[in-house]
N, CA, C and O of each residue as an XYZ file, in Angstrom:
592
protein
N       6.679    -23.600      7.829
C       6.552    -22.348      7.118
C       5.511    -22.497      6.019
O       5.421    -23.539      5.370
N       4.754    -21.478      5.825
C       3.729    -21.514      4.801
C       4.193    -20.772      3.563
O       4.998    -19.843      3.635
N       3.675    -21.198      2.444
C       3.878    -20.478      1.199
C       2.616    -19.672      0.960
O       1.510    -20.184      1.134
N       2.762    -18.453      0.575
C       1.615    -17.584      0.320
C       1.613    -17.164     -1.130
O       2.663    -17.004     -1.752
N       0.428    -16.990     -1.653
C       0.268    -16.455     -2.993
C      -0.339    -15.075     -2.828
O      -1.417    -14.926     -2.253
N       0.348    -14.081     -3.328
C      -0.122    -12.712     -3.222
C      -0.581    -12.232     -4.583
O       0.063    -12.509     -5.595
N      -1.678    -11.523     -4.610
C      -2.118    -10.873     -5.837
C      -2.137     -9.382     -5.550
O      -2.797     -8.931     -4.613
N      -1.430     -8.637     -6.338
C      -1.402     -7.185     -6.168
C      -1.889     -6.558     -7.456
O      -1.396     -6.889     -8.535
N      -2.843     -5.665     -7.356
C      -3.408     -5.042     -8.528
C      -3.194     -3.534     -8.437
O      -3.556     -2.903     -7.444
N      -2.612     -2.977     -9.466
C      -2.426     -1.541     -9.524
C      -3.583     -0.959    -10.315
O      -3.686     -1.165    -11.524
N      -4.454     -0.229     -9.625
C      -5.635      0.325    -10.264
C      -5.715      1.802     -9.919
O      -5.800      2.167     -8.747
N      -5.689      2.641    -10.925
C      -5.842      4.091    -10.740
C      -4.965      4.617     -9.619
O      -5.405      5.418     -8.794
N      -3.725      4.161     -9.596
C      -2.791      4.656     -8.599
C      -2.899      3.967     -7.253
O      -2.200      4.351     -6.315
N      -3.750      2.966     -7.127
C      -3.905      2.265     -5.854
C      -3.289      0.883     -5.939
O      -3.278      0.259     -7.000
N      -2.790      0.420     -4.840
C      -2.246     -0.926     -4.745
C      -3.154     -1.708     -3.822
O      -3.278     -1.380     -2.642
N      -3.788     -2.737     -4.349
C      -4.671     -3.573     -3.559
C      -3.961     -4.899     -3.349
O      -3.491     -5.503     -4.314
N      -3.873     -5.357     -2.129
C      -3.112     -6.558     -1.827
C      -4.023     -7.566     -1.131
O      -4.713     -7.229     -0.169
N      -4.020     -8.804     -1.622
C      -4.743     -9.872     -0.947
C      -3.811    -11.056     -0.794
O      -2.894    -11.230     -1.596
N      -4.031    -11.862      0.212
C      -3.156    -13.009      0.440
C      -3.994    -14.235      0.748
O      -5.056    -14.141      1.364
N      -3.498    -15.397      0.309
C      -4.168    -16.655      0.583
C      -3.100    -17.729      0.769
O      -2.209    -17.869     -0.068
N      -3.184    -18.484      1.855
C      -2.225    -19.573      2.057
C      -2.538    -20.671      1.053
O      -3.689    -21.083      0.912
N      -1.510    -21.146      0.353
C      -1.748    -22.155     -0.675
C      -1.055    -23.479     -0.418
O      -1.497    -24.498     -0.948
N       0.000    -23.513      0.364
C       0.626    -24.795      0.693
C       1.626    -24.593      1.812
O       1.907    -23.462      2.210
N       2.154    -25.676      2.311
C       3.169    -25.565      3.345
C       4.567    -25.792      2.781
O       5.544    -25.768      3.530
N       4.677    -26.012      1.466
C       5.989    -26.187      0.840
C       6.687    -24.836      0.739
O       6.037    -23.804      0.576
N       7.998    -24.848      0.836
C       8.755    -23.605      0.764
C       9.275    -23.409     -0.651
O       9.956    -24.280     -1.193
N       8.954    -22.258     -1.255
C       9.454    -21.935     -2.590
C      10.875    -21.406     -2.451
O      11.188    -20.707     -1.487
N      11.740    -21.737     -3.415
C      13.124    -21.278     -3.359
C      13.251    -19.834     -3.808
O      14.037    -19.079     -3.237
N      12.506    -19.444     -4.804
C      12.559    -18.086     -5.329
C      11.149    -17.518     -5.392
O      10.166    -18.257     -5.452
N      11.070    -16.211     -5.376
C       9.776    -15.563     -5.534
C       9.362    -15.723     -6.987
O      10.125    -15.407     -7.900
N       8.173    -16.206     -7.189
C       7.634    -16.341     -8.534
C       6.642    -15.207     -8.737
O       5.729    -15.018     -7.933
N       6.826    -14.458     -9.812
C       5.947    -13.338    -10.110
C       5.326    -13.570    -11.475
O       6.017    -13.870    -12.449
N       4.025    -13.428    -11.528
C       3.294    -13.577    -12.777
C       2.294    -12.433    -12.848
O       1.717    -12.053    -11.829
N       2.081    -11.880    -14.039
C       1.116    -10.799    -14.199
C       0.120    -11.178    -15.276
O       0.489    -11.524    -16.399
N      -1.149    -11.105    -14.910
C      -2.233    -11.378    -15.846
C      -3.307    -10.324    -15.664
O      -3.753    -10.074    -14.544
N      -3.727     -9.701    -16.764
C      -4.811     -8.717    -16.732
C      -4.602     -7.637    -15.672
O      -5.548     -7.234    -14.996
N      -3.363     -7.169    -15.530
C      -3.062     -6.106    -14.583
C      -2.911     -6.550    -13.146
O      -2.710     -5.713    -12.266
N      -3.000     -7.842    -12.879
C      -2.872     -8.368    -11.520
C      -1.551     -9.107    -11.402
O      -1.228     -9.960    -12.229
N      -0.787     -8.773    -10.366
C       0.469     -9.468    -10.092
C       0.200    -10.611     -9.135
O      -0.440    -10.420     -8.100
N       0.681    -11.798     -9.469
C       0.588    -12.955     -8.603
C       1.995    -13.286     -8.139
O       2.893    -13.485     -8.957
N       2.189    -13.344     -6.835
C       3.493    -13.649     -6.258
C       3.386    -14.900     -5.412
O       2.434    -15.066     -4.650
N       4.361    -15.777     -5.548
C       4.446    -16.927     -4.669
C       5.698    -16.744     -3.832
O       6.813    -16.711     -4.354
N       5.500    -16.625     -2.524
C       6.597    -16.391     -1.585
C       6.483    -17.408     -0.459
O       5.438    -18.035     -0.285
N       7.547    -17.567      0.296
C       7.479    -18.511      1.409
C       8.325    -18.016      2.567
O       9.210    -17.178      2.397
N       8.042    -18.544      3.739
C       8.792    -18.199      4.934
C       7.881    -17.679      6.015
O       6.675    -17.923      6.013
N       8.482    -16.954      6.943
C       7.720    -16.343      8.021
C       6.912    -15.194      7.431
O       7.193    -14.761      6.313
N       5.913    -14.688      8.159
C       5.183    -13.533      7.639
C       6.127    -12.374      7.281
O       5.941    -11.715      6.258
N       7.137    -12.127      8.124
C       8.106    -11.067      7.827
C       8.823    -11.340      6.514
O       8.940    -10.449      5.672
N       9.305    -12.568      6.333
C      10.035    -12.918      5.109
C       9.138    -12.800      3.877
O       9.579    -12.353      2.818
N       7.869    -13.208      4.027
C       6.939    -13.114      2.903
C       6.689    -11.653      2.518
O       6.699    -11.308      1.336
N       6.468    -10.808      3.508
C       6.253     -9.385      3.229
C       7.472     -8.758      2.583
O       7.350     -7.985      1.633
N       8.646     -9.088      3.096
C       9.893     -8.551      2.552
C      10.084     -8.999      1.104
O      10.458     -8.193      0.251
N       9.832    -10.266      0.822
C       9.955    -10.777     -0.542
C       8.967    -10.076     -1.469
O       9.299     -9.726     -2.602
N       7.751     -9.878     -0.972
C       6.717     -9.190     -1.757
C       7.180     -7.782     -2.127
O       7.105     -7.375     -3.287
N       7.655     -7.050     -1.127
C       8.120     -5.688     -1.377
C       9.282     -5.633     -2.346
O       9.322     -4.772     -3.224
N      10.228     -6.548     -2.194
C      11.381     -6.564     -3.094
C      10.982     -6.951     -4.516
O      11.483     -6.377     -5.483
N      10.081     -7.926     -4.641
C       9.677     -8.395     -5.965
C       8.942     -7.317     -6.758
O       9.078     -7.241     -7.980
N       8.170     -6.491     -6.070
C       7.404     -5.434     -6.753
C       7.918     -4.048     -6.384
O       7.171     -3.071     -6.429
N       9.176     -3.966     -6.024
C       9.777     -2.714     -5.565
C       9.514     -1.556     -6.528
O       9.008     -0.515     -6.110
N       9.840     -1.716     -7.781
C       9.689     -0.591     -8.721
C       8.220     -0.246     -8.926
O       7.878      0.932     -9.038
N       7.345     -1.243     -8.977
C       5.918     -0.976     -9.161
C       5.332     -0.249     -7.954
O       4.547      0.688     -8.102
N       5.725     -0.692     -6.750
C       5.232     -0.050     -5.530
C       5.738      1.382     -5.442
O       4.969      2.297     -5.147
N       7.020      1.577     -5.695
C       7.594      2.926     -5.614
C       6.935      3.860     -6.632
O       6.681      5.026     -6.329
N       6.659      3.358     -7.830
C       5.987      4.171     -8.852
C       4.561      4.503     -8.416
O       4.104      5.631     -8.602
N       3.857      3.532     -7.840
C       2.494      3.782     -7.358
C       2.472      4.850     -6.269
O       1.609      5.728     -6.269
N       3.424      4.771     -5.341
C       3.513      5.770     -4.270
C       3.788      7.144     -4.865
O       3.130      8.122     -4.509
N       4.743      7.217     -5.757
C       5.102      8.491     -6.389
C       3.924      9.068     -7.179
O       3.617     10.255     -7.066
N       3.275      8.230     -7.969
C       2.129      8.686     -8.769
C       0.977      9.138     -7.888
O       0.321     10.136     -8.184
N       0.726      8.410     -6.806
C      -0.369      8.753     -5.905
C      -0.131     10.132     -5.287
O      -1.015     10.988     -5.293
N       1.077     10.332     -4.754
C       1.395     11.625     -4.141
C       1.318     12.749     -5.175
O       0.824     13.836     -4.876
N       1.800     12.491     -6.377
C       1.756     13.507     -7.440
C       0.312     13.853     -7.800
O      -0.007     15.017     -8.042
N      -0.552     12.855     -7.835
C      -1.963     13.116     -8.148
C      -2.642     13.935     -7.064
O      -3.432     14.830     -7.364
N      -2.339     13.634     -5.799
C      -2.927     14.399     -4.692
C      -2.408     15.839     -4.748
O      -3.176     16.782     -4.563
N      -1.110     16.009     -5.001
C      -0.541     17.357     -5.116
C      -1.152     18.114     -6.292
O      -1.448     19.303     -6.178
N      -1.340     17.441     -7.405
C      -1.926     18.084     -8.590
C      -3.351     18.535     -8.302
O      -3.761     19.615     -8.727
N      -4.098     17.723     -7.590
C      -5.493     18.047     -7.326
C      -5.653     19.130     -6.265
O      -6.538     19.977     -6.384
N      -4.798     19.120     -5.209
C      -5.008     20.018     -4.075
C      -3.871     20.998     -3.817
O      -3.991     21.855     -2.940
N      -2.775     20.895     -4.555
C      -1.605     21.714     -4.290
C      -0.704     21.022     -3.280
O      -1.178     20.232     -2.463
N       0.591     21.312     -3.332
C       1.564     20.599     -2.502
C       1.314     20.771     -1.002
O       1.307     19.790     -0.259
N       1.110     22.004     -0.559
C       0.903     22.254      0.872
C      -0.345     21.549      1.385
O      -0.319     20.930      2.449
N      -1.440     21.642      0.631
C      -2.677     20.983      1.050
C      -2.558     19.463      0.986
O      -3.140     18.760      1.812
N      -1.811     18.956      0.016
C      -1.619     17.507     -0.099
C      -0.962     16.961      1.163
O      -1.375     15.922      1.680
N       0.044     17.647      1.655
C       0.725     17.219      2.888
C      -0.269     17.204      4.046
O      -0.289     16.256      4.832
N      -1.092     18.244      4.157
C      -2.082     18.321      5.244
C      -3.125     17.212      5.129
O      -3.506     16.602      6.128
N      -3.583     16.956      3.901
C      -4.604     15.927      3.688
C      -4.058     14.553      4.043
O      -4.718     13.780      4.737
N      -2.852     14.246      3.569
C      -2.269     12.933      3.861
C      -2.013     12.763      5.358
O      -2.225     11.679      5.902
N      -1.561     13.819      6.023
C      -1.365     13.764      7.469
C      -2.694     13.534      8.180
O      -2.780     12.723      9.102
N      -3.724     14.248      7.748
C      -5.047     14.070      8.363
C      -5.513     12.627      8.187
O      -5.937     11.988      9.151
N      -5.436     12.113      6.962
C      -5.939     10.764      6.677
C      -5.203      9.698      7.494
O      -5.830      8.783      8.028
N      -3.893      9.813      7.590
C      -3.111      8.798      8.294
C      -3.165      8.946      9.808
O      -3.238      7.948     10.525
N      -3.132     10.169     10.298
C      -2.948     10.386     11.732
C      -4.171     10.954     12.448
O      -4.647     10.358     13.414
N      -4.676     12.069     12.000
C      -5.765     12.716     12.726
C      -7.079     11.963     12.590
O      -7.902     11.992     13.505
N      -7.289     11.287     11.459
C      -8.501     10.488     11.288
C      -8.355      9.126     11.960
O      -9.300      8.337     11.989
N      -7.180      8.856     12.492
C      -6.873      7.622     13.227
C      -6.966      6.375     12.356
O      -7.198      5.278     12.865
N      -6.787      6.537     11.043
C      -6.809      5.399     10.126
C      -5.754      4.374     10.522
O      -6.047      3.189     10.681
N      -4.516      4.853     10.678
C      -3.422      3.945     11.015
C      -3.609      3.353     12.411
O      -3.376      2.161     12.610
N      -4.019      4.156     13.363
C      -4.227      3.664     14.731
C      -5.317      2.600     14.770
O      -5.188      1.605     15.484
N      -6.395      2.803     14.004
C      -7.466      1.809     13.957
C      -6.970      0.502     13.353
O      -7.292     -0.576     13.852
N      -6.183      0.596     12.276
C      -5.622     -0.614     11.675
C      -4.716     -1.335     12.665
O      -4.787     -2.556     12.804
N      -3.863     -0.578     13.352
C      -2.947     -1.185     14.317
C      -3.703     -1.873     15.443
O      -3.263     -2.906     15.948
N      -4.839     -1.305     15.838
C      -5.625     -1.894     16.923
C      -6.392     -3.125     16.462
O      -6.434     -4.130     17.172
N      -7.001     -3.057     15.279
C      -7.927     -4.109     14.857
C      -7.322     -5.175     13.947
O      -7.781     -6.317     13.951
N      -6.312     -4.827     13.179
C      -5.686     -5.806     12.273
C      -4.161     -5.654     12.310
O      -3.537     -5.324     11.301
N      -3.572     -5.899     13.484
C      -2.127     -5.691     13.622
C      -1.293     -6.572     12.684
O      -0.214     -6.165     12.253
N      -1.782     -7.771     12.367
C      -1.036     -8.634     11.444
C      -0.968     -8.020     10.051
O       0.059     -8.111      9.378
N      -2.058     -7.396      9.620
C      -2.080     -6.734      8.317
C      -1.104     -5.557      8.297
O      -0.396     -5.346      7.311
N      -1.071     -4.795      9.386
C      -0.145     -3.666      9.482
C       1.300     -4.168      9.478
O       2.164     -3.570      8.837
N       1.559     -5.255     10.185
C       2.914     -5.814     10.213
C       3.331     -6.258      8.816
O       4.456     -5.995      8.390
N       2.438     -6.922      8.108
C       2.759     -7.375      6.758
C       2.972     -6.185      5.818
O       3.889     -6.197      4.997
N       2.130     -5.165      5.939
C       2.296     -3.967      5.116
C       3.634     -3.303      5.419
O       4.289     -2.786      4.514
N       4.043     -3.314      6.684
C       5.335     -2.753      7.078
C       6.486     -3.525      6.443
O       7.470     -2.934      5.999
N       6.356     -4.850      6.403
C       7.396     -5.681      5.792
C       7.465     -5.460      4.281
O       8.552     -5.431      3.704
N       6.312     -5.304      3.647
C       6.280     -4.993      2.208
C       6.954     -3.647      1.969
O       7.739     -3.490      1.034
N       6.635     -2.672      2.829
C       7.246     -1.343      2.702
C       8.760     -1.433      2.820
O       9.483     -0.812      2.041
N       9.243     -2.203      3.793
C      10.688     -2.359      3.969
C      11.320     -2.947      2.709
O      12.350     -2.463      2.242
N      10.704     -3.982      2.167
C      11.242     -4.607      0.962
C      11.239     -3.676     -0.240
O      12.126     -3.748     -1.091
N      10.237     -2.800     -0.309
C      10.110     -1.875     -1.436
C      10.912     -0.594     -1.234
O      11.095      0.181     -2.172
N      11.388     -0.372     -0.012
C      12.141      0.850      0.258
C      11.262      2.082      0.381
O      11.673      3.186      0.023
N      10.043      1.889      0.892
C       9.129      3.008      1.143
C       8.692      2.922      2.606
O       9.101      2.008      3.322
N       7.875      3.857      3.046
C       7.409      3.846      4.434
C       6.096      3.079      4.561
O       5.393      2.855      3.576
N       5.783      2.686      5.780
C       4.487      2.076      6.050
C       3.374      3.044      5.661
O       2.377      2.631      5.068
N       3.529      4.314      5.983
C       2.521      5.310      5.613
C       2.294      5.325      4.109
O       1.159      5.476      3.656
N       3.368      5.169      3.324
C       3.218      5.135      1.868
C       2.330      3.975      1.440
O       1.452      4.138      0.593
N       2.559      2.805      2.028
C       1.760      1.630      1.675
C       0.307      1.834      2.096
O      -0.603      1.547      1.319
N       0.079      2.319      3.302
C      -1.288      2.537      3.779
C      -2.005      3.585      2.941
O      -3.197      3.452      2.661
N      -1.285      4.623      2.541
C      -1.861      5.699      1.752
C      -2.488      5.167      0.464
O      -3.505      5.690      0.007
N      -1.895      4.145     -0.113
C      -2.391      3.618     -1.380
C      -3.796      3.031     -1.266
O      -4.487      2.879     -2.273
N      -4.214      2.707     -0.070
C      -5.548      2.155      0.131
C      -6.535      3.129      0.729
O      -7.594      2.718      1.203
N      -6.213      4.422      0.718
C      -7.050      5.417      1.401
C      -7.698      6.406      0.435
O      -7.616      7.615      0.655
N      -8.325      5.934     -0.602
C      -8.915      6.840     -1.595
C      -9.947      7.776     -0.970
O      -9.848      8.994     -1.120
N     -10.927      7.222     -0.275
C     -11.990      8.053      0.289
C     -11.466      9.033      1.321
O     -11.887     10.190      1.353
N     -10.547      8.580      2.166
C      -9.998      9.455      3.195
C      -9.215     10.612      2.573
O      -9.278     11.740      3.063
N      -8.482     10.335      1.501
C      -7.623     11.347      0.886
C      -8.403     12.269     -0.042
O      -8.225     13.486      0.009
N      -9.258     11.716     -0.880
C      -9.918     12.530     -1.898
C     -11.277     13.082     -1.477
O     -11.764     14.038     -2.080
N     -11.885     12.506     -0.469
C     -13.212     12.967     -0.087
C     -13.246     13.571      1.315
O     -13.539     14.757      1.462
N     -12.957     12.788      2.335
C     -13.064     13.279      3.709
C     -11.965     14.273      4.060
O     -12.249     15.302      4.673
N     -10.730     13.997      3.693
C      -9.600     14.854      4.052
C      -9.761     16.305      3.637
O      -9.639     17.202      4.471
N     -10.035     16.553      2.351
C     -10.189     17.951      1.926
C     -11.305     18.668      2.679
O     -11.160     19.835      3.044
N     -12.409     17.979      2.911
C     -13.532     18.576      3.639
C     -13.116     18.903      5.082
O     -13.436     19.976      5.596
N     -12.415     17.988      5.720
C     -12.029     18.176      7.119
C     -11.027     19.312      7.305
O     -11.064     20.000      8.325
N     -10.127     19.522      6.332
C      -9.154     20.605      6.492
C      -9.570     21.870      5.729
O      -8.851     22.869      5.748
N     -10.724     21.826      5.062
C     -11.283     23.009      4.419
C     -10.598     23.439      3.138
O     -10.360     24.630      2.933
N     -10.276     22.485      2.268
C      -9.700     22.841      0.969
C     -10.535     22.252     -0.152
O     -11.287     21.297      0.042
N     -10.388     22.833     -1.309
C     -11.085     22.323     -2.500
C     -10.048     21.925     -3.528
O      -8.899     22.363     -3.477
N     -10.467     21.095     -4.455
C      -9.576     20.690     -5.536
C      -9.234     21.890     -6.398
O     -10.048     22.796     -6.576
N      -8.024     21.886     -6.930
C      -7.614     22.932     -7.864
C      -8.190     22.636     -9.230
O      -8.065     21.507     -9.706
N      -8.814     23.601     -9.878
C      -9.277     23.355    -11.242
C      -8.082     23.217    -12.189
O      -7.068     23.894    -12.020
N      -8.209     22.348    -13.170
C      -7.098     22.164    -14.116
C      -7.154     23.211    -15.205
O      -6.303     23.223    -16.095
């Protein structure tokens, strides 16, 4: 079993996740450290176990990021349009299908993180879709941002 070190950075409502194998020793507990807005997690086990530990360790942060992201999209485009934009970005633009085809391990890990955090895979993927949600989506479904 490998131990992985995860760094998760919450930036402007987005969750960016990177992983690097650091040793083959198994950690007993998830170690979480935060420096300069970046979360460093040390987890161990199978890829599923690592993703699950990651999601559980940052459960509240991930759930808040998902909630804030959806609220920002709704604020900018209205609730009905936000639902259409997110659906377009995830499904009609084939973002998720392309990820599943080309990087299935990444999708599996994101799914495990989602399970640990108590959110959906779509929620996790949405956090990395700034251009699809804020730029291409509105244009494709014919909506404009609401003025504040």
